[in-house]
One Martini backbone bead per residue (centre of mass of N, CA, C, O) as a GRO file, in nm:
protein
  303
    1MET     BB    1   4.328  -2.628  -3.359
    2ASN     BB    2   4.025  -2.561  -3.260
    3ALA     BB    3   3.806  -2.629  -3.039
    4PRO     BB    4   3.504  -2.713  -3.004
    5HIS     BB    5   3.211  -2.579  -2.922
    6THR     BB    6   3.056  -2.615  -2.598
    7LYS     BB    7   2.780  -2.645  -2.418
    8HIS     BB    8   2.682  -2.586  -2.108
    9MET     BB    9   2.573  -2.833  -1.885
   10PRO     BB   10   2.384  -2.927  -1.653
   11ILE     BB   11   2.379  -3.113  -1.383
   12PRO     BB   12   2.231  -3.380  -1.304
   13PRO     BB   13   2.015  -3.486  -1.089
   14ARG     BB   14   1.914  -3.646  -0.812
   15PHE     BB   15   1.703  -3.910  -0.773
   16ILE     BB   16   1.442  -3.937  -0.532
   17ARG     BB   17   1.208  -4.096  -0.307
   18GLY     BB   18   1.317  -3.935  -0.042
   19LEU     BB   19   1.427  -3.735   0.210
   20GLY     BB   20   1.569  -3.963   0.380
   21GLU     BB   21   1.821  -4.003   0.184
   22ILE     BB   22   1.938  -3.681   0.265
   23ALA     BB   23   1.895  -3.569   0.559
   24GLY     BB   24   2.188  -3.620   0.690
   25ASP     BB   25   2.322  -3.365   0.518
   26TYR     BB   26   2.128  -3.183   0.708
   27ASP     BB   27   2.015  -2.905   0.930
   28LEU     BB   28   1.869  -2.714   0.709
   29ILE     BB   29   1.545  -2.606   0.598
   30LEU     BB   30   1.421  -2.440   0.302
   31CYS     BB   31   1.069  -2.414   0.254
   32ASP     BB   32   0.842  -2.410   0.053
   33VAL     BB   33   0.488  -2.373   0.024
   34TRP     BB   34   0.361  -2.307  -0.244
   35GLY     BB   35   0.352  -2.643  -0.391
   36VAL     BB   36   0.457  -2.822  -0.132
   37VAL     BB   37   0.251  -2.792   0.122
   38HIS     BB   38   0.046  -2.636  -0.073
   39ASN     BB   39  -0.248  -2.509  -0.296
   40GLY     BB   40  -0.462  -2.316  -0.122
   41VAL     BB   41  -0.666  -2.563  -0.017
   42VAL     BB   42  -0.454  -2.794   0.048
   43TYR     BB   43  -0.263  -3.010   0.224
   44TYR     BB   44   0.043  -3.205   0.240
   45ARG     BB   45   0.102  -3.476   0.426
   46ASP     BB   46   0.374  -3.584   0.322
   47ALA     BB   47   0.530  -3.319   0.356
   48THR     BB   48   0.485  -3.270   0.661
   49ASP     BB   49   0.600  -3.540   0.750
   50ALA     BB   50   0.888  -3.495   0.643
   51LEU     BB   51   0.951  -3.244   0.815
   52ALA     BB   52   0.895  -3.372   1.091
   53ARG     BB   53   1.116  -3.594   1.068
   54PHE     BB   54   1.352  -3.402   1.043
   55ARG     BB   55   1.311  -3.272   1.322
   56ALA     BB   56   1.322  -3.541   1.492
   57GLN     BB   57   1.645  -3.561   1.395
   58GLY     BB   58   1.741  -3.233   1.448
   59GLY     BB   59   1.615  -3.049   1.258
   60THR     BB   60   1.553  -2.747   1.065
   61VAL     BB   61   1.254  -2.548   0.981
   62ILE     BB   62   1.200  -2.311   0.715
   63LEU     BB   63   0.959  -2.120   0.588
   64LEU     BB   64   0.976  -2.003   0.242
   65THR     BB   65   0.793  -1.715   0.131
   66ASN     BB   66   0.614  -1.508  -0.118
   67ALA     BB   67   0.425  -1.402   0.070
   68PRO     BB   68   0.256  -1.075   0.119
   69ARG     BB   69   0.295  -1.152   0.439
   70PRO     BB   70   0.312  -1.186   0.744
   71ARG     BB   71   0.399  -1.460   0.927
   72GLN     BB   72   0.143  -1.468   1.103
   73ARG     BB   73  -0.055  -1.498   0.863
   74VAL     BB   74   0.065  -1.751   0.746
   75GLY     BB   75   0.025  -1.925   0.999
   76ALA     BB   76  -0.285  -1.898   1.007
   77PHE     BB   77  -0.336  -2.031   0.734
   78LEU     BB   78  -0.205  -2.303   0.796
   79GLU     BB   79  -0.389  -2.370   1.034
   80GLY     BB   80  -0.653  -2.363   0.865
   81LEU     BB   81  -0.555  -2.616   0.686
   82GLY     BB   82  -0.387  -2.814   0.909
   83VAL     BB   83  -0.102  -2.760   0.961
   84PRO     BB   84   0.140  -2.889   1.139
   85GLY     BB   85   0.359  -2.758   1.373
   86GLU     BB   86   0.588  -2.994   1.347
   87ALA     BB   87   0.688  -2.904   1.044
   88TYR     BB   88   0.796  -2.632   1.192
   89ASP     BB   89   0.967  -2.343   1.328
   90GLU     BB   90   0.951  -2.120   1.088
   91ILE     BB   91   0.890  -1.796   0.925
   92VAL     BB   92   0.958  -1.654   0.595
   93SER     BB   93   0.862  -1.352   0.428
   94ALA     BB   94   0.809  -1.115   0.190
   95GLY     BB   95   0.649  -0.938   0.386
   96ASP     BB   96   0.876  -0.885   0.587
   97VAL     BB   97   1.061  -0.740   0.385
   98THR     BB   98   0.862  -0.518   0.303
   99VAL     BB   99   0.838  -0.382   0.574
  100SER     BB  100   1.134  -0.294   0.584
  101LEU     BB  101   1.121  -0.117   0.326
  102ILE     BB  102   0.912   0.082   0.433
  103LEU     BB  103   1.069   0.181   0.684
  104GLU     BB  104   1.315   0.294   0.517
  105ARG     BB  105   1.110   0.525   0.375
  106GLY     BB  106   0.936   0.641   0.583
  107ASP     BB  107   0.737   0.932   0.475
  108LEU     BB  108   0.679   0.835   0.209
  109PRO     BB  109   0.477   0.820  -0.049
  110LEU     BB  110   0.220   0.569  -0.118
  111ALA     BB  111   0.116   0.293  -0.317
  112HIS     BB  112  -0.142   0.043  -0.398
  113ILE     BB  113  -0.123  -0.296  -0.518
  114GLY     BB  114  -0.421  -0.471  -0.471
  115PRO     BB  115  -0.618  -0.594  -0.261
  116PRO     BB  116  -0.802  -0.389  -0.057
  117ASN     BB  117  -0.811  -0.614   0.197
  118ASP     BB  118  -0.482  -0.644   0.179
  119ILE     BB  119  -0.331  -0.498   0.486
  120SER     BB  120  -0.131  -0.645   0.683
  121LEU     BB  121   0.141  -0.525   0.599
  122PHE     BB  122   0.067  -0.226   0.675
  123ALA     BB  123  -0.009  -0.274   0.968
  124GLU     BB  124   0.271  -0.367   1.053
  125ALA     BB  125   0.425  -0.109   0.975
  126GLU     BB  126   0.264   0.081   1.162
  127ALA     BB  127   0.327  -0.060   1.430
  128LEU     BB  128   0.643  -0.026   1.407
  129ALA     BB  129   0.635   0.294   1.352
  130GLY     BB  130   0.394   0.451   1.510
  131ARG     BB  131   0.240   0.517   1.229
  132PRO     BB  132   0.107   0.631   0.960
  133LEU     BB  133   0.076   0.595   0.637
  134ARG     BB  134   0.132   0.757   0.308
  135PHE     BB  135  -0.134   0.757   0.122
  136THR     BB  136  -0.163   0.772  -0.239
  137PRO     BB  137  -0.189   0.841  -0.536
  138LEU     BB  138  -0.015   0.748  -0.805
  139GLU     BB  139   0.053   1.052  -0.896
  140GLU     BB  140   0.208   1.098  -0.585
  141ALA     BB  141   0.405   0.872  -0.564
  142ALA     BB  142   0.727   0.742  -0.475
  143TYR     BB  143   0.592   0.455  -0.422
  144VAL     BB  144   0.519   0.103  -0.488
  145VAL     BB  145   0.308  -0.156  -0.354
  146ALA     BB  146   0.298  -0.495  -0.461
  147ILE     BB  147   0.093  -0.778  -0.393
  148GLY     BB  148  -0.098  -0.769  -0.652
  149LEU     BB  149  -0.372  -0.811  -0.802
  150ASN     BB  150  -0.679  -0.687  -0.758
  151ASP     BB  151  -0.799  -0.929  -0.974
  152ALA     BB  152  -0.671  -1.231  -1.035
  153GLU     BB  153  -0.919  -1.387  -1.165
  154ASN     BB  154  -0.966  -1.136  -1.408
  155GLU     BB  155  -0.672  -1.046  -1.456
  156MET     BB  156  -0.404  -0.888  -1.633
  157PRO     BB  157  -0.106  -0.739  -1.674
  158SER     BB  158  -0.204  -0.557  -1.920
  159ASP     BB  159  -0.409  -0.384  -1.739
  160TYR     BB  160  -0.132  -0.208  -1.626
  161ASP     BB  161   0.014  -0.035  -1.841
  162ALA     BB  162  -0.074   0.258  -1.779
  163ARG     BB  163   0.032   0.265  -1.486
  164LEU     BB  164   0.327   0.198  -1.554
  165ARG     BB  165   0.378   0.443  -1.737
  166LEU     BB  166   0.328   0.654  -1.521
  167MET     BB  167   0.555   0.560  -1.335
  168LEU     BB  168   0.785   0.599  -1.537
  169GLU     BB  169   0.753   0.909  -1.580
  170ARG     BB  170   0.808   0.941  -1.243
  171ASN     BB  171   1.012   0.740  -1.123
  172VAL     BB  172   0.883   0.492  -0.978
  173GLU     BB  173   0.899   0.275  -0.733
  174PHE     BB  174   0.898  -0.090  -0.729
  175ILE     BB  175   0.749  -0.294  -0.486
  176CYS     BB  176   0.779  -0.646  -0.455
  177ALA     BB  177   0.596  -0.873  -0.245
  178ASN     BB  178   0.577  -1.091  -0.506
  179PRO     BB  179   0.783  -1.257  -0.740
  180ASP     BB  180   0.577  -1.416  -0.847
  181ILE     BB  181   0.410  -1.487  -1.140
  182VAL     BB  182   0.275  -1.754  -1.040
  183VAL     BB  183  -0.004  -1.941  -0.894
  184GLU     BB  184  -0.145  -2.214  -0.731
  185VAL     BB  185  -0.508  -2.263  -0.733
  186GLY     BB  186  -0.535  -2.554  -0.714
  187ASP     BB  187  -0.583  -2.595  -1.076
  188LYS     BB  188  -0.490  -2.285  -1.090
  189LEU     BB  189  -0.345  -2.010  -1.259
  190VAL     BB  190  -0.216  -1.704  -1.115
  191TYR     BB  191  -0.133  -1.387  -1.096
  192CYS     BB  192   0.135  -1.189  -0.980
  193ALA     BB  193   0.341  -0.931  -0.894
  194GLY     BB  194   0.582  -1.031  -1.072
  195ALA     BB  195   0.447  -0.962  -1.345
  196LEU     BB  196   0.455  -0.654  -1.302
  197ALA     BB  197   0.757  -0.623  -1.249
  198GLU     BB  198   0.847  -0.734  -1.523
  199ALA     BB  199   0.705  -0.517  -1.695
  200TYR     BB  200   0.847  -0.269  -1.568
  201ALA     BB  201   1.138  -0.353  -1.632
  202ARG     BB  202   1.101  -0.360  -1.944
  203MET     BB  203   1.045  -0.040  -1.947
  204GLY     BB  204   1.273   0.069  -1.712
  205GLY     BB  205   1.201   0.021  -1.428
  206GLY     BB  206   1.220   0.031  -1.080
  207VAL     BB  207   1.303  -0.268  -0.889
  208THR     BB  208   1.201  -0.418  -0.573
  209GLN     BB  209   1.271  -0.727  -0.422
  210ALA     BB  210   1.149  -0.940  -0.146
  211GLY     BB  211   1.204  -1.222  -0.271
  212LYS     BB  212   1.221  -1.480  -0.448
  213PRO     BB  213   1.559  -1.488  -0.577
  214TYR     BB  214   1.647  -1.283  -0.362
  215PRO     BB  215   1.866  -1.210  -0.102
  216ALA     BB  216   1.707  -1.093   0.149
  217ILE     BB  217   1.546  -1.354   0.235
  218TYR     BB  218   1.799  -1.530   0.287
  219GLU     BB  219   1.936  -1.362   0.501
  220ARG     BB  220   1.705  -1.386   0.704
  221ALA     BB  221   1.689  -1.699   0.717
  222LEU     BB  222   1.987  -1.762   0.797
  223ALA     BB  223   1.990  -1.596   1.056
  224LEU     BB  224   1.762  -1.757   1.190
  225GLY     BB  225   1.894  -2.035   1.170
  226GLU     BB  226   2.132  -1.967   1.352
  227ARG     BB  227   1.964  -1.909   1.605
  228LEU     BB  228   1.813  -2.184   1.619
  229ARG     BB  229   2.100  -2.349   1.629
  230GLY     BB  230   2.309  -2.187   1.822
  231GLY     BB  231   2.499  -2.084   1.569
  232GLY     BB  232   2.678  -2.180   1.337
  233LEU     BB  233   2.646  -2.199   0.970
  234ASP     BB  234   2.650  -2.450   0.729
  235ARG     BB  235   2.579  -2.420   0.399
  236ALA     BB  236   2.628  -2.723   0.318
  237ARG     BB  237   2.369  -2.782   0.543
  238VAL     BB  238   2.167  -2.653   0.327
  239LEU     BB  239   1.820  -2.693   0.223
  240ALA     BB  240   1.634  -2.627  -0.069
  241ILE     BB  241   1.277  -2.623  -0.126
  242GLY     BB  242   1.112  -2.652  -0.457
  243ASP     BB  243   0.891  -2.575  -0.761
  244SER     BB  244   1.062  -2.323  -0.866
  245ALA     BB  245   1.304  -2.244  -1.078
  246GLN     BB  246   1.323  -1.910  -1.061
  247THR     BB  247   1.305  -1.901  -0.739
  248ASP     BB  248   1.390  -2.145  -0.561
  249ILE     BB  249   1.641  -2.255  -0.719
  250LYS     BB  250   1.796  -2.006  -0.810
  251GLY     BB  251   1.815  -1.861  -0.540
  252ALA     BB  252   1.976  -2.083  -0.391
  253GLN     BB  253   2.212  -2.107  -0.585
  254ASP     BB  254   2.308  -1.806  -0.550
  255GLN     BB  255   2.373  -1.898  -0.231
  256GLY     BB  256   2.505  -2.196  -0.232
  257LEU     BB  257   2.271  -2.405  -0.228
  258ALA     BB  258   2.103  -2.671  -0.183
  259THR     BB  259   1.864  -2.866  -0.393
  260LEU     BB  260   1.502  -2.945  -0.411
  261PHE     BB  261   1.308  -3.056  -0.679
  262VAL     BB  262   0.964  -3.014  -0.737
  263THR     BB  263   0.800  -3.133  -1.025
  264ASN     BB  264   0.474  -3.151  -0.921
  265GLY     BB  265   0.400  -2.843  -0.966
  266ILE     BB  266   0.417  -2.563  -1.147
  267HIS     BB  267   0.557  -2.777  -1.376
  268ARG     BB  268   0.358  -3.009  -1.450
  269ALA     BB  269   0.283  -2.970  -1.755
  270GLU     BB  270   0.584  -3.015  -1.853
  271LEU     BB  271   0.674  -3.283  -1.664
  272HIS     BB  272   0.348  -3.400  -1.623
  273PRO     BB  273   0.180  -3.501  -1.854
  274GLY     BB  274  -0.130  -3.585  -1.753
  275ASN     BB  275  -0.024  -3.669  -1.462
  276ALA     BB  276   0.225  -3.818  -1.497
  277GLU     BB  277   0.509  -3.921  -1.507
  278LEU     BB  278   0.810  -3.830  -1.548
  279ASP     BB  279   0.954  -3.668  -1.821
  280ALA     BB  280   1.271  -3.710  -1.914
  281ALA     BB  281   1.295  -3.535  -2.170
  282ALA     BB  282   1.156  -3.282  -2.055
  283PHE     BB  283   1.356  -3.243  -1.824
  284ARG     BB  284   1.613  -3.198  -1.984
  285GLN     BB  285   1.504  -2.954  -2.140
  286PHE     BB  286   1.439  -2.781  -1.894
  287ILE     BB  287   1.722  -2.762  -1.773
  288GLU     BB  288   1.855  -2.637  -2.025
  289GLY     BB  289   1.659  -2.387  -2.052
  290THR     BB  290   1.701  -2.269  -1.747
  291GLY     BB  291   1.992  -2.352  -1.600
  292ILE     BB  292   1.944  -2.534  -1.383
  293ALA     BB  293   2.100  -2.717  -1.074
  294PRO     BB  294   1.988  -2.943  -0.905
  295THR     BB  295   2.072  -3.171  -0.669
  296ALA     BB  296   1.765  -3.264  -0.653
  297ALA     BB  297   1.478  -3.486  -0.720
  298ILE     BB  298   1.108  -3.475  -0.691
  299PRO     BB  299   0.783  -3.497  -0.733
  300GLU     BB  300   0.726  -3.518  -0.417
  301LEU     BB  301   0.701  -3.454  -0.085
  302PHE     BB  302   0.870  -3.715   0.096
  303TRP     BB  303   1.016  -3.972   0.307
   0.00000   0.00000   0.00000
């Protein structure tokens, strides 16, 4: 008689009260930024204090962000929010990876989707290439770089359906500079370039993703971590921290890294209804539904 079929369930994570409980198990932290360190308006003092304490004990912290901007611009934004420099060693951004992808495509004509004034990524590519990029209308582009929606406060991904269909007809490559679907700005969620990439992929279009959960950004971050640590890096002693199941946690798991899931971030409405304590039943259902298996979980990052 055949054994009954049982669905594989993810292993429940360890719930911790603070990073200090597990800090000794790791040498390097890859920490998400938006949703863990800040919410776009204010930074979280407990989170930056926890990262600074980890560094003070000899650990290394790399902020790993899907921000579609070069790391220098991300650093300037963090400084403007007041994030203390002792909270991290370096930054790796999806913008950095996107610049590399643009340089790889040489002189091919490209089009830009995103806020018209958000051009730091392209300025960085032009500085490194030593020449201007060939911007063209969408109808003539060989590839499109999407930083975000042109007006994220007022637009929806469906507003781009006609443009995406035009790209599909011409077999235009879509480079997504920010794979996040949504991001929290204060207490509001707004759509990111990842939502457009997802729609284009559903149509059958070719998408190249620059950030989490895809490998390129992790390869860059781990190589940098190895240099900062001054030698070989044991992946078993790398911890990824994030609040997004599908980008931060899944991406790190795919790289074989330990993960710390911050539950009171982008998934707050599902896991902390009414801003209450973590709903255990909702959390179990969430873990089963997403298929993620974080190593540990914590409501917010603190020591």
